[in-house]
N, C-alpha and C positions, 0 to 999 in steps of 0.2 A: 509086550505092550500093544502091538498091532494085531494080535491074533483075531480078536473079534471083528475088526475091520477087514482083515484079509479073508475071513470066512464069508462076511457079507459080500465083499467084492467078487469072490468066486461064485456066489449064488446069482449075482446079477451080470456076470461077465458076458453073457450073450445078449444082454438087453441093449437095444439101440437107444442112444441118448435122445433121438428125435421122439421116441415114444413117450418120454416123460412129459412132453408138451401137451399130451392129451388131457392133463390136469388142467383146471380152469385158469390158474394164474401162476404157472410155473415160473415165468420171467420175474414176476413181482415177488414171489416167495423166495427165490433163490438169487437175490440181488440185495446190495447194501448201499444206502445213501448217506452222504454227508453233505448237507446243504445242496449245492448244485453239482455235486460229483457223484457218479454212479459206478459202482463195481458189480458187474453182471457175471455170475458164475453158473448160470442156468444151462449153458452148453457143456456141462460135465455130466458124468454118471453119478454124481452125488445126489441121493434122495434124502427124504426125511430121516430114515433110520441111519444112514451113513453120517449125516450131519450131527445127529445126536451122539453117536459114537466118537466122532471127532471132537466135539465139544467136551465129552468126558475126558479126553486127553488133557485139556486145559485144566479141568478141575483136579485131576490126579496129579498134575505137575505143580499145583498150587500157583497157577499163573497170576491170578490177581494179587497175591502176596508178593510174588517176584517182581511184578510190574510196579507195584508201589514202592518196593525196596529200591529199584532202579531210580525211580523219580526222586526218592528221598535221600539219595547219595550213599546207599549201602555199597560195600565193596563187592559187587557181583563179579568182577574180574579177579577171581580168586587166585589164579596162578601168579598174578602180579601184584595182588593186594591193592586193587584200585577200584574206585567208584566208576560208574558209567554214566557220565552226566552231560553228554552233548546236548541233551534237552534243555539244560540250564542256559545254553547260548542262545536259545530263542525264547526264554521265559521273560518276555518283555512286560507282561502285566501280572505276573504271579508274585507270590510271596517269597520268603527266604528259602534258600536251598542249602542244607547243611551237610557238610562233609567233616566227620569227626568233630562235630559241635561248632564248626566255623561256617558262617554264612558266606558262600562264594558269590552271591549275586552282586554286591557292591564292585568287586573286581571285574566281574563280566561286563557290567554296564559301563564302568570306567574305560575298560579297553574298547568297547563299542564306541563310546563317545570320542576317544582318541582316533580311532579308525575313521570316523566320520569327519573329523577336523582335518585330518590329512588328506582324505579323498576329496573333500571340497577344495582344498588348497590346490591339489593337482588339477582337478577339473576346471577350476576358475583361472588357472594360470598364475596363481600366486606362488606355488611351489614350481620352480623352473629348473631346467638343465642349463648348462653353460650357453647353449644356443638359444634359449628361450623356453616358452611353454612346452610341457610335455606332449609329444604327439603319439608316443608308443610306450606301452608297458610290456615288459617281458617277465612272465612268472616262471621261475626256475624251481621245480620241485619234482617229486616222483611219487607214485602211488596216490594216496589220499591227498597229498599236497599238490597234485596236478589234476587228477581225474575229476574231482568235484568242481573246482572253479572252471576248468576247461569245458566241462559239460554244461555248466550253468551259464557261462558267458554265451556259448553258442545258442543255447535253448532260448535265451532272452534277448537275442540280437535286435528285435523291434524296439527294445528299450535301451539300446546301447547308444548313448550320445556323449560318451567321454572318449579318451584317447583309445587308439587301436590297442588290442590285447593280443599277445602272443604267448604260447605255452611251450616250454622246453622241459622234457623229462628224461629222455634217453641219453645215456652217456656216449652212444654213437655220435661222433663229431658232426655227422650230417644234420642231426637235429638242431643243434645250436647254430651251426653255420647258416642253415636255411632261414632260421629266425632272424639272425643279425643282419643278414644280407639286405633285408628290406627296411632297415632302421637307420636313423641318424643317431650316432652316439651322443651328439650334443643336445638331443631332445628326447632321450629315452630314459625311462625309469626301469631299473631292474629290481625285481622283488625276489628274494631268496627265501624259500619256504622249507625250512628243516628245523624241527623242534630242538634237536641236539646240536645243529649246525655241524654235524659230522658225516651226514649221509654222503657216501662217496661219489655217487652219480651227481647229486646236486652240487656239492662243493666243487667238484671237477668243472662243471659247467659254469658255476659262479665265477671261478678263477679265470676261465676262458673269457667270460663276458667282461670281466674287469679289465683284462689285458686288452681286449678290443677297444674298450672305451678309453683306456689310458693313452691310446695312440693320438687322440685329439682332445681329450678333456683333461684339464689340469688336475682336478680332484675327483676321480671317478667314483670314489666311495660316497660323495655327496649326492650321487644320483642312484644310490642303492637303498633299499629298505629291506628289513629282515622280519620273517615270521618265525620267531624262535624264543625259547626260554634260556638259551645259553648266552647270557649277557656278556660274559668275559670273551667269548669267541667272536660275537658280533662286533665287540669293541676292537678286538685285535684285527678284525677285517676292515675296520675303519668306518663302520656305520654308526652314526650318531644315535644315542639311546632314544631320542624322540621319534626315530623312524624304526624302532624295534617293537614288535607287538607279539606278546607272549601268550601262551595258553597252557592250562594245567595238564598234568598227566592223566586226568580223568576224561580227557577228550582224545579218542583214538583217531588216528590219521584219516581213515575212511569215513569218519563221522564228523570231520572238522570243518566242512565248508561254511557252517553257520557262524564261525568266529573269524579269527585273524586270517586263516587260510582263504577266506573269501574276500580278501582285500582287493584283489584284481576285479572281482565281480562288482564290488561296491564302486570302485573307480569307473567301471564301465557303465553302470546303470544308474549310479547316484545313490546316496544314502537313503532317500525316501523310498525308492524302489526296493533297495536291500532290506529295509525294515518291513516292507510288504512280504518279502520272501520269508523273513523270520516269522512274521505273523501267520503265514500259511503253515509253516512247521508247527507253530504253537497250537493252531486250530486242530491239527491232526493229533497232537499230543493230548489235548483236552478230550477229543472224541475217544481216543484209545483208553484214557483213564476213566471214562464215564459210561460208555455204551455197553449194554448187555452183549454177551458174546455173539448171538446170532445177528445182531445189528452192528457189530464192531468190525470196521472195514480191515484194519490190520490183522485182526485175529482170524477172520474168515479167508483173507488172502493167504495167510500162512497155512490154515487148514487145508485149503485146496492144494497147496504145494506139497503138504505131507501126504495127502490122499494119493497124488499122482506119483510121488517119489517113493516114499516108504511103504505104502500100501500096494500100489499097482506096479511098482518097479520101473517106472519110466525115468531113466537116468539123467535126462536133460530137460531144460525148459527154454523155449525161445521167447525172447522179449521183442516185440514187434510194434514199435511206435509208428503210427501213421501220422507222423508229425516230423518233417525233415529236420527241424531244428533240435529234435531230440536224438539226432544220429549218434551221439555219444553216450546216451543213456545205457544201452546194453553193455558197454565197456565199463561204465561206472558201476552198474549193478553186478557185473562179473567180480569186481573187487569186493564190493560190499557184501555180497553173499558167499562167494567161494572163500575169500580170505577169512570171513567170520565163521562160517559153518563147515568148512572143509577140514574137519578134524577126525581123528581115528580113535580117540579115547574119550571117556566120559569124565565128569568133573573129579571123580575119585581116582582117576588114572587107569581104570580098567579098560580093557578093549571095548569098543562100541559094538553091541550085538546086532547092529543093523546099519544100513548105509546112512551116511551123513548127508550133507548138502548135495544138490544136483549140480551138473555142469550147466552154467547160464551163458547164453549166447543170443545173437540176434542182429538185426539190421532194420533200418527204417523201411516201411512200405511206401511206394510200390517197388522199390528197388529189389527187395528180397524175393518178390514174386518172380523175377526173372533170374533168380540165382539158385536159392535152395528150397523153395516152395515145392518143387518137384518131389524131393525126398519126404517133405512134411505130408504131402498128400498121398503119394503112392509108394513110399518106401516101406521097408519091413518093420521099422522101429516106429513106435508111437512117440511123437514129440508134443507134449502139451504146449500150447501157445498162449501168450498173454498179449493181447492187442491193447493199444492205447490210442485214443482218437478224440480230437476236439471238434465241437460243433461249428466253430468258426476259426478261420485263419486270421492273419493280420493284413492280408492283401484284399481289401474290399473289392477292388476292381476285377479280381480274379476269383470271385466267390463260385462261379460256375465250375472252375477247376478244382476248387476245394471240395465241392459236391462230389466230383468224380473220385476224388481221393477217399472220401467217406464211403461212397458206394463200393469201392474196392475193398476197404477194410471189413465192412459188414458182409460182403459177399464171401470173403475168404473164410471167416468164421462159420458162415452157413455151409459152405462147400465142405469144410472139414467135418462138420456134423453130418450132413446129409449123405455125401458121397454120390456115387452113381453105380447102380447095379448092372449086371450083365444084360438084362433085357433092355434096359435103357440105352446101354452102350451099343447093343445091336441095332436099335433104331437109329443111332447116329451114323451107322455106315451102311445100313440097308440101301440097296440100290447102286452102291458102289462096288460092293463085293458080293460073293455069294459062296455057299458051301463052306469048306474048311477054311478058306481064306477069310470069309466073313467073320467066322468064329474067332480066328486068330486076331484079326484086327479089332474086333470088339473087346477082346480081353485086355488089349493095350489101352483101352479107354475106360476101363472100370476104375472107379475110386472107392476104396473100401469104406471111407467115411467113419463115423462113430469115433471120431478123434476129437479130444476135448480142447476147449479154449475158454479163456475169460476175456472180458473187455472192460477196460477202465475208460469211461467217457466223462467229458467235462466241457464247459462251454468254450474256454479259450485258454491257451497257455500264457498265463500272466505270471509275474513274480510270485504272487500269492499262491497261485495254483501249483507252480513249480515246487514251492516250499511244501505244500500238502503232499505232493507225489513222492518227493524224497523221503519225507518223514514217514509216509505210509510204508515204503519199502524197508526203511530202517527198523520200524517196529515189527514188520513181517519177519525180518531176520531174528529179532529178539525172541519172538513167540516160537519160531521153529526151534531155535537153539535151546530154549527152556524145556520144550517137550522132548527133545532128543537128549537132554541132560548134559550138554556140552558147553564149553566156555566160548561164547561168540566173540569175545573181545580181546583175545590174545592172538598172536600169529607167529608162533614158533617156527612154522613151516618155511618161513623166508630166510631163516638164520643160516642153515647149513651151506646153501649155495653161496651166500655172501662170505662166510668164512673161508670157503675153498677158493673163491675168487681172489681174496686178499693173498692167500698162499700161492696162488698160481701166477699172480702178476709179475714177480721176479723171474719166474721161469719164462713167461711170454716175452719179457724184456731181454732175454738172452741167458738166463741161468740154466742149470742142469736139470733136465727132465727126467733123468733115469729113475728117480724115486716114484714117479707116477706110473699108473697102470699103462699097459701097452697101447691101448686105444688113445688115451689122452696124450701120452708122449709122442705117438705117431701123428696125431693131428697138429700138435705144436710144431713137430719137425716139418710137416707138409707146409703149414702156413708160413714158417720162417723161410722155407725155400722159395716161397712165392711172394716175398716181399714184406712179411710181417716185421 
C-alpha cells in the first residue's frame, strides 16, 4: 500500500525541508483553512508528488463512501455490529440520522434538552443539596467518561461560572480521597458516568462517595446523577430516573463528550456555551463532509500522520499545545488515537502488514521546552511535532506575555526545521575555545534540524473552537483507520487485563497465589509482607 510513497520518500530523504520554501508560496500551498482556523503542514517534507500519492490512498480506500456511511448510521464498527454516530450528538441543525431505519435525532435532542434543564437548575440553585445550592460537582468515570469532560472543563476555564468541578477516575483511593477532602457533602453533586453502571473502578469510587456523603446527608442518592443506559442498576443505586441520562451504544466512550458524558462541562460553562461547543464540532463535520481532499483539514492532518508513521517510520508523535488550558489535550488524544488505532489485525482478522497507530504523547509549551525538547531537537530519533497556538489568550492585561508564548511556539517549529550546522556552531564558541576543544564543544551545539512539525493556529480558545479541534482529531482518527483497514471503534485490548484483575482480586485479598506465575505470586507475597 505504501510502496510508492516509500520509494518517493527514499528519493527525497536527503532533502532539507527548508529548501522547499524556495517555491513562491510553500506556506500557502501546504496549509488548510476552515474559516479562521489554519492548519499549516509546510514544515514537513511532503511535496506535491507526495501529497498526490497520499491522496491516492484515500481514493483507494473509498474514503468518501466510508465517510458518508459513518454519518448515515452504517455499522462501521463491524466487530460489535454498531454504528459510529457521535456526530449525531452535535447535529443541531441537520436532518434525520437513521440507524436501521430509525431516526435517532429526536432522542438525541430530547436528552440534550433534559441535560440543559437539569444544568440550569443546578447552576441557578433550584436543585440543591441538603445544605443548600450545589457548590461542587464530582464527576466519577474512567477513560472516555473522564478524559473528555476533564480536558474540556480545564480548557474552557474562562467560561466556567458554575459550581466547581472535580474529576475522579483512578481506583487508587488517593484519587477520590483528594477530591472529597475539599468538598462539603451537603452541597456536592456526584455524577456517576458509566454506560453499563458496572465499570469496576467507577462503581467502587461511586460507592465510596456515597458512603462519605451518607455520614452527614440523610438521602445521599438524592445528590447523585448518572450517565448510564442501565436504568435498573441506577434505580437500585437509588438515583431518580429524572437524573439519569443515557446514550446509545453507537457512541463510543472516547467520543462521548458531546452528549451526557459532557454534563459536568455543561454545568460548568452553561447550556449556551455548551451548545456553542457542539456547533464547533458540527462545523468541522460539515467541512469534513464537503471539502475536497487537499482542502480538507481532517484528511490532510491524517495524511501527514500516515506519512510520518507508516511511510517514514517515525513511531511517535508529540502534541504540543501552546495553550496551558489545553494541558490535558495530549492525554485525551492518547486515548482517542491509541485506543482507536492501536490494533494488530485488519477488518478481516488478518495480521496487519504494517505498523498501526503511533505512540501519542506531549505536554503544553513552554513547560515541555524545559523537559523533553532536548530529545526532540538533538536526540537520535525523529519525533514529528504537532503545535497548537491561539492568537489571543483570555488575559488581556497580560497580552505581552501571550506574545512571548507565541514567539516560543513559532521559534520551536522553526528551530526543528532549520537546525544549526557545525560551521554555525563553531561560530558560537569561537574565541572561547580553540583546537580540538573548540571542535568538541561545537559538536555539542549542533542541531540536525530537518525535523517535521505542523501547526494548528486559531484566534482564541472558545467553546466553539474547542469543539472544532476535538472533532478535527476525531475525524483524523477515522481517516487513518480507514486507510489502514482497521476498526477504529472497538477496544478489545483493554479486556484481558480487566479479566485478570478480577481473577487476581481474591488472591490479593488473601487467597492462594500458587496457581499464578512465579513473578506474580512473588509480587503478591512481597506486597502482603509489607502491609497489603
